[in-house]
Structures are given as C-alpha cells and as structure tokens.
C-alpha angles and dihedrals in degrees: 000000000000121000115258114242100179127024126168124189120205092328113195131182121178130187115194091339095311119113113232089175122020132188091336116180113187123182115188121175130211118272097013134115106235115200112210103199135184145118119283109283094024093121102265098128092042089054092048092050089053091049089053094047092244092124130023121240117241087227141336133070135275121199120187120182087356093300132110108255093215093055100037103029100138094042091052098043092054086070096045130084123190146182112194115186112318122005118246118232144151105252096204092053127079124249090257093052092048091051092045091060090054093041091059092052092049095042091229120159117267091241089066092074093064090044096054093043088055092047091055094040097244096124107130093031097065097103096051121100108259092230086074094055123108117245090257091053090050090052090050090049088052090053090047089055090050089052096050094094092052093244124198090209127042121193117195123184113205093328094175096046111134096003125133118241094269091049091049090051092050093051092044092052091048093051092049091053097051100077092042099045103025103027091235125152109225129204111191124180125205142154090216116088092192090062096047092046091058097053114016129094094194130024132204116192118204125195124183090342096310130105108241100170136017123169144102118306087240092059090045090056090047093050092049082064124159142218139265118226125196125191107204139169097251108022098181095050090042091054091051090051091049092050091050087058094051101265119137114210146133138226114249123171088345091302129114109244123196127174128225100354121170118227095253092056091049091052092050092050094049090048092051093049094049092047088054094053101263118142112224110214100173142356115195137168120218113195122200109234118240087240090060090048090048091052090050091052099045098031124252097251095058091049 
C-alpha cells in the first residue's frame, strides 16, 4: 500500500458562521496525481490554502508527510511547491532573473534554474522578458518556480484556467510527467472533469464544501456506467424470459433496457432469446458520459 502524503480529518473552515469547507477527509497517496474536482465556489481554493498553511482551519486536522501541519509547518512546507491561481512575476525581467530572485530566498543551488527550465520546456526562452510570454508559458514559469526547491509535493490550483487548447495540452503533459520523471506527488484542482480525467490517478469531488466522491479515476469511469439496449421481435415476452433467467431490466420505447451488464452476460442473454425464437434486431450500449455523472454528483444547478 502506498504511503499517504496528505490526510485531512474532519476539516472545517467557517467564514461568518458559514462553512466554506465542512468535514472534509482527503487521502492523497505518494506518487499519484490527485484531481481535486468541483464547481467554482465549491471550496477547492479554501482547502488548498489550508493545506499550504495560508489560512487556519476552524477545526479538524491536516497531516502532510505524516506530520501535523500546525506543529511542523515550516518543516513540511520546505518540501512543498505550489501555484495558487495566477503566477507572480516581474514582467520586465527574464525567466532566469525571475527564478533567480526566488532561488535566493529558497537557498537553492544556481544549477537548479537550468534544471527547472528544462523540466517545463522553457529552455531557449530563458533570456526573454516575461511580459512577452504567452499565458501558457507564464503558467509553466510559475510551475518552474514551484519546483525550484525540489519539492516532494506540488499543489496546483486551476493551472489550465484561461489557457487556449495548446496551452492546456502543454500543462497537462507537464503535470503527467512530474510523478514519473521527478517522483513528485501532484494535487491539481479544476472545475473541468475532462481535464482531470486525462491526467489524474485519483479524483476527489467536492460540493458545497463537502467531499461527495473520492476514488480512482478507473472506478469513477466504471460507476458512471451505462446501459444495454436490445431491440427484439416481441419485447414483452423477451423481458419475461430475461427476468426468468435472473436479468433485471425494463421496457423503454419497446426496447429491453439493462444497466451495467458485462459482455459475457449480454452474450448469454442474446443466445437464450435466439434459442427461444426471438429475432434480435439491434444490440447497443449507451454509456453515460463522465460529465453527466459529475453533474449528478455535484448537482446541476451548482455546475
């Protein structure tokens, strides 16, 4: 079993009596990309600010690397890099000069600047003033700054927000490489399921400050599920035959509809129907999209 990097227990943050985050229990394991997903205003940024020690929880406990964040804050944060919202930079300075200012604060070796520029694919652009960078390049520079201290944990809040498709693809590819090539655990927040689906190993879905789903992306895809539809010559008789053989289905638009059937069960049902004189006109699978499942979980209005 993988080592736990972040664990929160009944995390609560209230503002003027209103809970922005309530009874939140995160479990993030070493070496994974954890997708923190939820509609805008669901409590993602508030949670991230608590994980980074920027705001204090009203109650609950945060453990990072197995240590209590309140008691070992500085020791923990030395091993954490972050990019919350938009990166800060000096537009008139080059990428190297921007990183040099941060490097001096962190006390990192000078050689680390070239290393992080290479990791984020900005080698060759390091002498240009940052004000001339595209938004995607600025985001990558922000991630480079977060990597200067050689963190074991990287927390990114909406890193693809506002980017064009090519910029999104660049950031997504970079994030996917970090655990494999650098051994870094990554927490990435987003309100877009399509983004999280393409890079995360585990997903936590937050709604109105509460965790409503936390599992692997594979299990999320499985739970989204779908249905199997059969068009047959005598739907009512066919449904009775299916029920006699242990299948649970319904009639819809004169078609037999079954949910979450594995291929072997479909084959057995089709065989039984044919052997009993039913003509099979069509067998089709309709899968629920992950977006539909996400909307079911978080509620359509909030999304």
